[in-house]
C-alpha positions in Angstrom: 8.3 -18.8 3.1 7.9 -22.6 3.2 6.6 -25.3 1.0 2.8 -25.8 0.7 0.9 -22.6 1.7 3.6 -19.9 1.6 3.2 -16.8 3.8 3.7 -13.3 2.7 3.8 -10.2 4.8 2.1 -7.1 3.4 2.2 -3.5 4.6 0.9 -0.1 3.8 2.4 3.2 5.0 1.5 6.8 4.3 4.9 8.5 5.0 3.7 12.1 4.7 6.8 13.2 2.6 9.0 11.9 5.5 7.8 14.7 7.7 7.1 13.5 11.2 4.9 14.7 14.0 7.8 17.0 15.2 7.5 18.7 11.7 11.0 17.5 10.8 11.7 15.9 7.5 13.7 12.8 8.4 13.9 10.0 5.7 16.1 7.9 8.0 13.2 7.5 10.4 11.0 6.2 7.6 13.7 3.7 6.5 14.0 2.6 10.1 10.3 1.9 10.3 10.4 0.0 7.1 13.2 -2.2 8.5 11.0 -2.8 11.6 8.1 -4.0 9.4 10.3 -6.5 7.6 7.6 -6.9 5.0 7.7 -8.7 1.6 5.5 -6.0 0.0 5.0 -2.4 1.2 2.8 0.2 -0.4 3.9 3.7 0.3 1.9 6.9 -0.1 3.0 10.6 -0.2 6.4 9.7 -1.5 8.4 12.7 -2.5 11.8 12.2 -4.3 14.2 14.4 -6.2 15.8 12.0 -8.6 18.7 14.2 -9.7 19.6 15.7 -6.4 20.7 15.0 -2.9 17.1 14.2 -1.8 16.8 11.1 -4.0 14.5 9.3 -1.6 13.8 6.4 -4.0 17.5 5.7 -4.1 17.7 5.9 -0.3 14.8 3.4 0.0 16.6 0.9 -2.2 19.9 1.3 -0.4 18.4 1.4 3.1 15.9 -1.5 2.8 17.4 -3.8 0.1 14.0 -3.9 -1.5 13.1 -3.3 -5.1 11.2 0.0 -5.5 8.5 0.5 -8.1 7.7 4.2 -8.4 4.2 5.3 -9.0 4.3 9.1 -9.2 1.1 11.1 -9.6 2.7 14.6 -9.7 5.7 15.3 -11.9 7.6 18.5 -11.5 10.8 19.8 -13.0 12.9 18.9 -9.9 10.8 16.3 -8.0 8.2 13.6 -8.1 5.4 12.8 -5.7 2.9 10.0 -5.3 2.9 6.2 -4.6 5.6 3.5 -4.5 5.7 -0.2 -4.0 8.6 -1.9 -2.3 9.1 -5.7 -2.6 11.6 -8.5 -2.2 9.5 -10.8 -4.4 10.1 -11.4 -8.1 8.2 -8.9 -10.3 6.2 -10.2 -13.3 4.4 -7.2 -14.5 3.7 -3.5 -13.6 0.7 -1.4 -14.6 0.2 2.2 -13.6 -3.4 3.4 -13.4 -4.5 7.0 -13.6 -7.3 7.5 -11.1 -7.4 11.3 -11.4 -10.6 13.4 -11.6 -10.8 16.8 -13.1 -9.9 19.7 -10.7 -8.9 17.3 -8.0 -5.4 16.2 -6.8 -4.0 13.7 -9.3 -4.3 10.1 -8.0 -3.2 6.8 -9.2 -2.6 3.1 -8.4 0.2 0.6 -9.0 -1.2 -2.7 -10.3 1.6 -5.3 -9.9 1.9 -9.0 -10.5 4.4 -10.7 -8.2 5.6 -14.2 -8.4 6.6 -15.7 -4.9 7.8 -19.2 -5.3 6.1 -19.7 -8.7 2.7 -18.5 -7.5 1.0 -15.4 -8.9 0.0 -12.6 -6.5 -1.7 -9.4 -7.8 -1.2 -6.4 -5.6 -3.0 -3.1 -6.2 -1.4 -0.2 -4.2 -3.2 3.2 -4.1 -4.0 6.4 -2.3 -7.6 7.6 -2.9 -9.0 11.1 -3.0 -10.4 13.2 -0.2 -13.9 13.7 -1.7 -16.5 10.9 -1.4 -17.4 11.2 -5.1 -13.7 10.7 -6.0 -13.5 7.6 -4.0 -16.6 6.1 -5.5 -15.3 6.6 -9.0 -11.8 5.4 -8.1 -13.0 2.2 -6.4 -15.1 1.3 -9.5 -12.0 1.8 -11.6 -9.9 -0.4 -9.3 -12.4 -3.2 -9.3 -12.5 -3.1 -13.1 -8.8 -3.8 -13.2 -8.7 -6.8 -10.9 -8.3 -10.0 -12.8 -11.9 -11.2 -13.4 -11.2 -14.9 -13.2 -10.2 -14.7 -9.5 -8.0 -17.7 -9.9 -5.1 -16.3 -7.9 -4.7 -14.2 -4.7 -5.3 -10.5 -4.9 -4.4 -7.8 -2.4 -5.6 -4.2 -2.3 -3.5 -2.0 0.0 -3.2 1.7 0.6 -4.6 4.9 2.1 -8.2 4.7 1.2 -9.1 8.0 2.9 -12.5 6.6 3.9 -13.4 8.2 7.3 -16.7 6.5 7.9 -17.1 2.7 8.3 -20.5 2.9 6.5 -19.1 4.5 3.4 -20.4 3.1 0.1 -16.9 2.4 -1.4 -16.0 0.3 1.7 -19.2 -1.7 1.1 -18.2 -2.4 -2.5 -14.7 -3.6 -1.4 -16.1 -5.8 1.4 -18.4 -7.5 -1.1 -15.5 -8.2 -3.4 -12.9 -9.2 -0.9 -14.7 -10.0 2.3 -14.5 -7.7 5.4 -11.0 -7.7 7.0 -10.0 -6.2 10.4 -9.4 -2.4 10.2 -7.1 -1.2 12.9 -6.9 2.5 13.6 -3.8 4.2 12.0 -4.5 7.9 12.0 -3.4 10.2 13.6 -0.2 8.4 14.6 -0.1 9.6 18.2 -3.6 8.7 19.2 -5.2 6.7 16.3 -8.9 7.1 15.9 -9.5 6.4 12.2 -8.8 3.3 10.0 -7.7 5.2 6.8 -5.0 2.7 5.9 -6.3 -0.7 4.8 -5.4 -4.1 3.5 -7.9 -6.4 1.7 -7.0 -9.9 0.5 -8.8 -12.5 -1.4 -9.4 -15.3 -0.7 -10.5 -13.8 2.7 -9.8 -17.1 4.6 -6.1 -16.8 3.7 -5.8 -13.4 5.4 -4.2 -14.5 8.7 -4.0 -11.2 10.6 -4.1 -7.4 10.2 -2.5 -5.0 12.7 -1.2 -1.4 13.1 2.5 -1.1 13.7 2.9 1.0 16.9 6.6 1.2 17.6 8.0 4.4 19.2 9.7 5.4 15.9 6.5 4.8 13.9 4.5 7.0 16.3 6.7 10.0 15.4 8.1 9.4 11.8 4.8 10.2 10.0 1.2 11.3 10.8 0.0 7.8 9.9 0.9 4.4 11.5 1.8 1.6 9.1 -0.7 -1.3 8.8 0.5 -4.9 8.3 -1.0 -8.2 7.3 0.2 -11.8 7.0 -1.4 -13.8 4.1 -1.2 -17.4 3.0 -0.7 -18.2 -0.7 -2.0 -21.5 -1.9 0.0 -24.0 -3.9 0.5 -23.0 -7.5 -1.8 -25.7 -8.7 -4.8 -24.7 -6.6 -7.6 -22.6 -8.1 -10.4 -20.9 -6.1 
């Protein structure tokens, strides 16, 4: 990052428990894709880790990428955890974990993190929304309520939104709040046809580019491709 308008690279990746299209669980492939992304902030979904065993994937992520890992589990079992995680090389100011679960549905959540690149404040919300349309409507309302209302600093929403239709009502709410960004297809990884994985950023004019990462390793490591974006951060003194 340089003086003036700093640039930050964001990414979102549903890693499908590290199970690839060949049905093999291979955490090393996921780590290899993350190295390819070389992002400053990465939201991960479907992260399974066994903290006290040989399959400590959180520990493997930290060792393999050199990034700080913020766990956001939504399922806690006796021997493992499952859910979201946020990886970053930026200084962390605050971490909030939101419960977005609805009764009788799979538990869902979001990581709401304040980062501090070069003295600037960047709020990042990382999530994985539910499969049912009603779930997503409730969850998007909850997320919007937790975004800082003053809108005096940049905000990113990244994750697997699970919205299959471009005309979905939750997408409309998010576009009204953030502006409408590009939405590259990321699912299924071999022949992507759906834009399930998304990155929104406000102010919209500082979202430089959004793209799916289509490397050979990414095409087999998970059933989703990662999505990346480059954003500009204004000088610390600028309000918008």
